[in-house]
SEDRENKOL-87995 format. One record per atom (N, C-alpha, C): residue in three letters; x, y, z; atom name; residue number from 1. Coordinates in Angstrom, 3 decimals. Layout:
# SEDRENKOL-87995
<node residu="ALA" xx="X" yy="Y" zz="Z" atome="CA" num="NUM"/>
...
# end
This chain:
# SEDRENKOL-87995
<node residu="MET" xx="-197.209" yy="-106.419" zz="-107.301" atome="N" num="1"/>
<node residu="MET" xx="-196.209" yy="-105.376" zz="-107.421" atome="CA" num="1"/>
<node residu="MET" xx="-196.423" yy="-104.547" zz="-108.680" atome="C" num="1"/>
<node residu="GLU" xx="-196.999" yy="-105.145" zz="-109.705" atome="N" num="2"/>
<node residu="GLU" xx="-197.208" yy="-104.427" zz="-110.953" atome="CA" num="2"/>
<node residu="GLU" xx="-198.160" yy="-103.251" zz="-110.775" atome="C" num="2"/>
<node residu="LEU" xx="-199.178" yy="-103.415" zz="-109.951" atome="N" num="3"/>
<node residu="LEU" xx="-200.124" yy="-102.329" zz="-109.704" atome="CA" num="3"/>
<node residu="LEU" xx="-199.452" yy="-101.166" zz="-108.974" atome="C" num="3"/>
<node residu="ALA" xx="-198.582" yy="-101.477" zz="-108.045" atome="N" num="4"/>
<node residu="ALA" xx="-197.862" yy="-100.428" zz="-107.322" atome="CA" num="4"/>
<node residu="ALA" xx="-196.921" yy="-99.677" zz="-108.261" atome="C" num="4"/>
<node residu="ASP" xx="-196.267" yy="-100.380" zz="-109.160" atome="N" num="5"/>
<node residu="ASP" xx="-195.378" yy="-99.734" zz="-110.126" atome="CA" num="5"/>
<node residu="ASP" xx="-196.152" yy="-98.799" zz="-111.049" atome="C" num="5"/>
<node residu="ARG" xx="-197.326" yy="-99.229" zz="-111.465" atome="N" num="6"/>
<node residu="ARG" xx="-198.146" yy="-98.395" zz="-112.332" atome="CA" num="6"/>
<node residu="ARG" xx="-198.630" yy="-97.152" zz="-111.591" atome="C" num="6"/>
<node residu="ALA" xx="-198.964" yy="-97.310" zz="-110.326" atome="N" num="7"/>
<node residu="ALA" xx="-199.427" yy="-96.180" zz="-109.522" atome="CA" num="7"/>
<node residu="ALA" xx="-198.306" yy="-95.158" zz="-109.330" atome="C" num="7"/>
<node residu="VAL" xx="-197.111" yy="-95.639" zz="-109.047" atome="N" num="8"/>
<node residu="VAL" xx="-195.964" yy="-94.740" zz="-108.883" atome="CA" num="8"/>
<node residu="VAL" xx="-195.649" yy="-94.045" zz="-110.208" atome="C" num="8"/>
<node residu="GLY" xx="-195.705" yy="-94.778" zz="-111.300" atome="N" num="9"/>
<node residu="GLY" xx="-195.466" yy="-94.184" zz="-112.609" atome="CA" num="9"/>
<node residu="GLY" xx="-196.484" yy="-93.124" zz="-112.955" atome="C" num="9"/>
<node residu="LEU" xx="-197.744" yy="-93.384" zz="-112.641" atome="N" num="10"/>
<node residu="LEU" xx="-198.794" yy="-92.405" zz="-112.887" atome="CA" num="10"/>
<node residu="LEU" xx="-198.604" yy="-91.163" zz="-112.026" atome="C" num="10"/>
<node residu="LEU" xx="-198.234" yy="-91.366" zz="-110.777" atome="N" num="11"/>
<node residu="LEU" xx="-197.981" yy="-90.243" zz="-109.873" atome="CA" num="11"/>
<node residu="LEU" xx="-196.812" yy="-89.388" zz="-110.367" atome="C" num="11"/>
<node residu="LEU" xx="-195.720" yy="-90.025" zz="-110.737" atome="N" num="12"/>
<node residu="LEU" xx="-194.557" yy="-89.283" zz="-111.228" atome="CA" num="12"/>
<node residu="LEU" xx="-194.858" yy="-88.553" zz="-112.541" atome="C" num="12"/>
<node residu="SER" xx="-195.605" yy="-89.197" zz="-113.412" atome="N" num="13"/>
<node residu="SER" xx="-195.990" yy="-88.546" zz="-114.670" atome="CA" num="13"/>
<node residu="SER" xx="-196.888" yy="-87.344" zz="-114.413" atome="C" num="13"/>
<node residu="SER" xx="-197.813" yy="-87.470" zz="-113.484" atome="N" num="14"/>
<node residu="SER" xx="-198.711" yy="-86.361" zz="-113.147" atome="CA" num="14"/>
<node residu="SER" xx="-197.941" yy="-85.186" zz="-112.558" atome="C" num="14"/>
<node residu="ILE" xx="-197.014" yy="-85.478" zz="-111.668" atome="N" num="15"/>
<node residu="ILE" xx="-196.199" yy="-84.421" zz="-111.066" atome="CA" num="15"/>
<node residu="ILE" xx="-195.344" yy="-83.728" zz="-112.126" atome="C" num="15"/>
<node residu="SER" xx="-194.734" yy="-84.510" zz="-113.000" atome="N" num="16"/>
<node residu="SER" xx="-193.900" yy="-83.934" zz="-114.056" atome="CA" num="16"/>
<node residu="SER" xx="-194.714" yy="-83.070" zz="-115.005" atome="C" num="16"/>
<node residu="LEU" xx="-195.890" yy="-83.520" zz="-115.372" atome="N" num="17"/>
<node residu="LEU" xx="-196.747" yy="-82.750" zz="-116.260" atome="CA" num="17"/>
<node residu="LEU" xx="-197.211" yy="-81.458" zz="-115.588" atome="C" num="17"/>
<node residu="SER" xx="-197.496" yy="-81.530" zz="-114.306" atome="N" num="18"/>
<node residu="SER" xx="-197.913" yy="-80.334" zz="-113.572" atome="CA" num="18"/>
<node residu="SER" xx="-196.784" yy="-79.301" zz="-113.511" atome="C" num="18"/>
<node residu="ILE" xx="-195.583" yy="-79.750" zz="-113.210" atome="N" num="19"/>
<node residu="ILE" xx="-194.434" yy="-78.847" zz="-113.144" atome="CA" num="19"/>
<node residu="ILE" xx="-194.149" yy="-78.247" zz="-114.518" atome="C" num="19"/>
<node residu="PHE" xx="-194.215" yy="-79.055" zz="-115.554" atome="N" num="20"/>
<node residu="PHE" xx="-193.977" yy="-78.569" zz="-116.915" atome="CA" num="20"/>
<node residu="PHE" xx="-195.012" yy="-77.522" zz="-117.311" atome="C" num="20"/>
<node residu="THR" xx="-196.277" yy="-77.764" zz="-117.003" atome="N" num="21"/>
<node residu="THR" xx="-197.348" yy="-76.832" zz="-117.333" atome="CA" num="21"/>
<node residu="THR" xx="-197.181" yy="-75.520" zz="-116.572" atome="C" num="21"/>
<node residu="TYR" xx="-196.903" yy="-75.624" zz="-115.277" atome="N" num="22"/>
<node residu="TYR" xx="-196.697" yy="-74.423" zz="-114.456" atome="CA" num="22"/>
<node residu="TYR" xx="-195.539" yy="-73.599" zz="-115.000" atome="C" num="22"/>
<node residu="TYR" xx="-194.400" yy="-74.226" zz="-115.254" atome="N" num="23"/>
<node residu="TYR" xx="-193.216" yy="-73.505" zz="-115.706" atome="CA" num="23"/>
<node residu="TYR" xx="-193.435" yy="-72.894" zz="-117.092" atome="C" num="23"/>
<node residu="THR" xx="-194.065" yy="-73.638" zz="-117.985" atome="N" num="24"/>
<node residu="THR" xx="-194.329" yy="-73.125" zz="-119.327" atome="CA" num="24"/>
<node residu="THR" xx="-195.243" yy="-71.910" zz="-119.275" atome="C" num="24"/>
<node residu="PHE" xx="-196.290" yy="-71.991" zz="-118.483" atome="N" num="25"/>
<node residu="PHE" xx="-197.188" yy="-70.848" zz="-118.348" atome="CA" num="25"/>
<node residu="PHE" xx="-196.460" yy="-69.670" zz="-117.728" atome="C" num="25"/>
<node residu="TRP" xx="-195.638" yy="-69.933" zz="-116.735" atome="N" num="26"/>
<node residu="TRP" xx="-194.901" yy="-68.902" zz="-116.013" atome="CA" num="26"/>
<node residu="TRP" xx="-193.929" yy="-68.167" zz="-116.921" atome="C" num="26"/>
<node residu="VAL" xx="-193.211" yy="-68.901" zz="-117.760" atome="N" num="27"/>
<node residu="VAL" xx="-192.140" yy="-68.316" zz="-118.565" atome="CA" num="27"/>
<node residu="VAL" xx="-192.633" yy="-67.780" zz="-119.907" atome="C" num="27"/>
<node residu="ILE" xx="-193.579" yy="-68.475" zz="-120.541" atome="N" num="28"/>
<node residu="ILE" xx="-193.967" yy="-68.100" zz="-121.901" atome="CA" num="28"/>
<node residu="ILE" xx="-195.210" yy="-67.213" zz="-121.944" atome="C" num="28"/>
<node residu="ILE" xx="-196.203" yy="-67.509" zz="-121.148" atome="N" num="29"/>
<node residu="ILE" xx="-197.476" yy="-66.804" zz="-121.256" atome="CA" num="29"/>
<node residu="ILE" xx="-197.586" yy="-65.629" zz="-120.291" atome="C" num="29"/>
<node residu="LEU" xx="-197.103" yy="-65.796" zz="-119.080" atome="N" num="30"/>
<node residu="LEU" xx="-197.280" yy="-64.773" zz="-118.050" atome="CA" num="30"/>
<node residu="LEU" xx="-196.676" yy="-63.405" zz="-118.394" atome="C" num="30"/>
<node residu="PRO" xx="-195.552" yy="-63.317" zz="-119.102" atome="N" num="31"/>
<node residu="PRO" xx="-195.039" yy="-61.983" zz="-119.448" atome="CA" num="31"/>
<node residu="PRO" xx="-195.991" yy="-61.154" zz="-120.315" atome="C" num="31"/>
<node residu="PHE" xx="-196.920" yy="-61.789" zz="-120.991" atome="N" num="32"/>
<node residu="PHE" xx="-197.856" yy="-61.080" zz="-121.852" atome="CA" num="32"/>
<node residu="PHE" xx="-199.157" yy="-60.709" zz="-121.146" atome="C" num="32"/>
<node residu="VAL" xx="-199.286" yy="-61.086" zz="-119.870" atome="N" num="33"/>
<node residu="VAL" xx="-200.469" yy="-60.763" zz="-119.083" atome="CA" num="33"/>
<node residu="VAL" xx="-200.175" yy="-59.492" zz="-118.288" atome="C" num="33"/>
<node residu="ASP" xx="-201.152" yy="-58.634" zz="-118.172" atome="N" num="34"/>
<node residu="ASP" xx="-200.971" yy="-57.385" zz="-117.419" atome="CA" num="34"/>
<node residu="ASP" xx="-200.467" yy="-57.674" zz="-116.009" atome="C" num="34"/>
<node residu="SER" xx="-199.582" yy="-56.817" zz="-115.525" atome="N" num="35"/>
<node residu="SER" xx="-198.960" yy="-57.056" zz="-114.220" atome="CA" num="35"/>
<node residu="SER" xx="-199.933" yy="-56.896" zz="-113.058" atome="C" num="35"/>
<node residu="ASP" xx="-201.064" yy="-56.240" zz="-113.272" atome="N" num="36"/>
<node residu="ASP" xx="-202.037" yy="-56.101" zz="-112.193" atome="CA" num="36"/>
<node residu="ASP" xx="-203.114" yy="-57.188" zz="-112.211" atome="C" num="36"/>
<node residu="HIS" xx="-202.981" yy="-58.152" zz="-113.091" atome="N" num="37"/>
<node residu="HIS" xx="-203.939" yy="-59.261" zz="-113.164" atome="CA" num="37"/>
<node residu="HIS" xx="-203.764" yy="-60.183" zz="-111.960" atome="C" num="37"/>
<node residu="PHE" xx="-204.865" yy="-60.743" zz="-111.472" atome="N" num="38"/>
<node residu="PHE" xx="-204.818" yy="-61.571" zz="-110.257" atome="CA" num="38"/>
<node residu="PHE" xx="-203.975" yy="-62.836" zz="-110.411" atome="C" num="38"/>
<node residu="ILE" xx="-203.750" yy="-63.300" zz="-111.616" atome="N" num="39"/>
<node residu="ILE" xx="-203.015" yy="-64.552" zz="-111.843" atome="CA" num="39"/>
<node residu="ILE" xx="-201.559" yy="-64.448" zz="-111.388" atome="C" num="39"/>
<node residu="HIS" xx="-201.020" yy="-63.232" zz="-111.345" atome="N" num="40"/>
<node residu="HIS" xx="-199.623" yy="-63.044" zz="-110.958" atome="CA" num="40"/>
<node residu="HIS" xx="-199.341" yy="-63.429" zz="-109.507" atome="C" num="40"/>
<node residu="LYS" xx="-200.352" yy="-63.444" zz="-108.660" atome="N" num="41"/>
<node residu="LYS" xx="-200.108" yy="-63.790" zz="-107.264" atome="CA" num="41"/>
<node residu="LYS" xx="-199.845" yy="-65.283" zz="-107.069" atome="C" num="41"/>
<node residu="TYR" xx="-200.098" yy="-66.098" zz="-108.084" atome="N" num="42"/>
<node residu="TYR" xx="-199.862" yy="-67.538" zz="-107.994" atome="CA" num="42"/>
<node residu="TYR" xx="-198.490" yy="-67.959" zz="-108.516" atome="C" num="42"/>
<node residu="PHE" xx="-197.710" yy="-67.014" zz="-108.982" atome="N" num="43"/>
<node residu="PHE" xx="-196.411" yy="-67.318" zz="-109.568" atome="CA" num="43"/>
<node residu="PHE" xx="-195.313" yy="-66.540" zz="-108.872" atome="C" num="43"/>
<node residu="LEU" xx="-194.123" yy="-67.095" zz="-108.880" atome="N" num="44"/>
<node residu="LEU" xx="-192.948" yy="-66.412" zz="-108.355" atome="CA" num="44"/>
<node residu="LEU" xx="-192.584" yy="-65.248" zz="-109.261" atome="C" num="44"/>
<node residu="PRO" xx="-191.765" yy="-64.323" zz="-108.766" atome="N" num="45"/>
<node residu="PRO" xx="-191.304" yy="-63.233" zz="-109.640" atome="CA" num="45"/>
<node residu="PRO" xx="-190.548" yy="-63.782" zz="-110.849" atome="C" num="45"/>
<node residu="GLN" xx="-190.577" yy="-63.048" zz="-111.923" atome="N" num="46"/>
<node residu="GLN" xx="-189.982" yy="-63.494" zz="-113.187" atome="CA" num="46"/>
<node residu="GLN" xx="-188.475" yy="-63.712" zz="-113.074" atome="C" num="46"/>
<node residu="ASP" xx="-187.816" yy="-63.078" zz="-112.103" atome="N" num="47"/>
<node residu="ASP" xx="-186.371" yy="-63.245" zz="-111.924" atome="CA" num="47"/>
<node residu="ASP" xx="-185.997" yy="-64.697" zz="-111.633" atome="C" num="47"/>
<node residu="TYR" xx="-186.875" yy="-65.414" zz="-110.984" atome="N" num="48"/>
<node residu="TYR" xx="-186.604" yy="-66.803" zz="-110.627" atome="CA" num="48"/>
<node residu="TYR" xx="-186.785" yy="-67.777" zz="-111.789" atome="C" num="48"/>
<node residu="ALA" xx="-187.288" yy="-67.316" zz="-112.906" atome="N" num="49"/>
<node residu="ALA" xx="-187.548" yy="-68.195" zz="-114.045" atome="CA" num="49"/>
<node residu="ALA" xx="-186.263" yy="-68.835" zz="-114.578" atome="C" num="49"/>
<node residu="ILE" xx="-185.162" yy="-68.149" zz="-114.444" atome="N" num="50"/>
<node residu="ILE" xx="-183.876" yy="-68.701" zz="-114.887" atome="CA" num="50"/>
<node residu="ILE" xx="-183.139" yy="-69.352" zz="-113.728" atome="C" num="50"/>
<node residu="LEU" xx="-183.255" yy="-68.787" zz="-112.547" atome="N" num="51"/>
<node residu="LEU" xx="-182.514" yy="-69.307" zz="-111.391" atome="CA" num="51"/>
<node residu="LEU" xx="-182.982" yy="-70.690" zz="-110.954" atome="C" num="51"/>
<node residu="VAL" xx="-184.260" yy="-70.955" zz="-111.029" atome="N" num="52"/>
<node residu="VAL" xx="-184.793" yy="-72.251" zz="-110.583" atome="CA" num="52"/>
<node residu="VAL" xx="-184.193" yy="-73.402" zz="-111.406" atome="C" num="52"/>
<node residu="PRO" xx="-184.241" yy="-73.368" zz="-112.752" atome="N" num="53"/>
<node residu="PRO" xx="-183.645" yy="-74.476" zz="-113.507" atome="CA" num="53"/>
<node residu="PRO" xx="-182.128" yy="-74.570" zz="-113.365" atome="C" num="53"/>
<node residu="VAL" xx="-181.461" yy="-73.422" zz="-113.196" atome="N" num="54"/>
<node residu="VAL" xx="-180.002" yy="-73.455" zz="-113.040" atome="CA" num="54"/>
<node residu="VAL" xx="-179.628" yy="-74.186" zz="-111.754" atome="C" num="54"/>
<node residu="PHE" xx="-180.279" yy="-73.855" zz="-110.658" atome="N" num="55"/>
<node residu="PHE" xx="-179.959" yy="-74.516" zz="-109.391" atome="CA" num="55"/>
<node residu="PHE" xx="-180.508" yy="-75.930" zz="-109.315" atome="C" num="55"/>
<node residu="ALA" xx="-181.574" yy="-76.231" zz="-110.033" atome="N" num="56"/>
<node residu="ALA" xx="-182.100" yy="-77.587" zz="-110.065" atome="CA" num="56"/>
<node residu="ALA" xx="-181.186" yy="-78.513" zz="-110.856" atome="C" num="56"/>
<node residu="GLY" xx="-180.457" yy="-77.953" zz="-111.813" atome="N" num="57"/>
<node residu="GLY" xx="-179.564" yy="-78.760" zz="-112.641" atome="CA" num="57"/>
<node residu="GLY" xx="-178.200" yy="-79.016" zz="-112.025" atome="C" num="57"/>
<node residu="ARG" xx="-177.942" yy="-78.432" zz="-110.878" atome="N" num="58"/>
<node residu="ARG" xx="-176.641" yy="-78.626" zz="-110.245" atome="CA" num="58"/>
<node residu="ARG" xx="-176.487" yy="-79.970" zz="-109.657" atome="C" num="58"/>
# end
């Protein structure tokens, strides 16, 4: 059972780190990138940057 617990912990940590990295890049770095840059197609519109955490915290 210990191996399964470690695997689940690693999976959850990886998912959390991925979400944190995506959100940080989206909110802090992306506003300084030109709006016609190809990277913008991988992110939601900037309006959702506040709405997502507000509704996730409900």
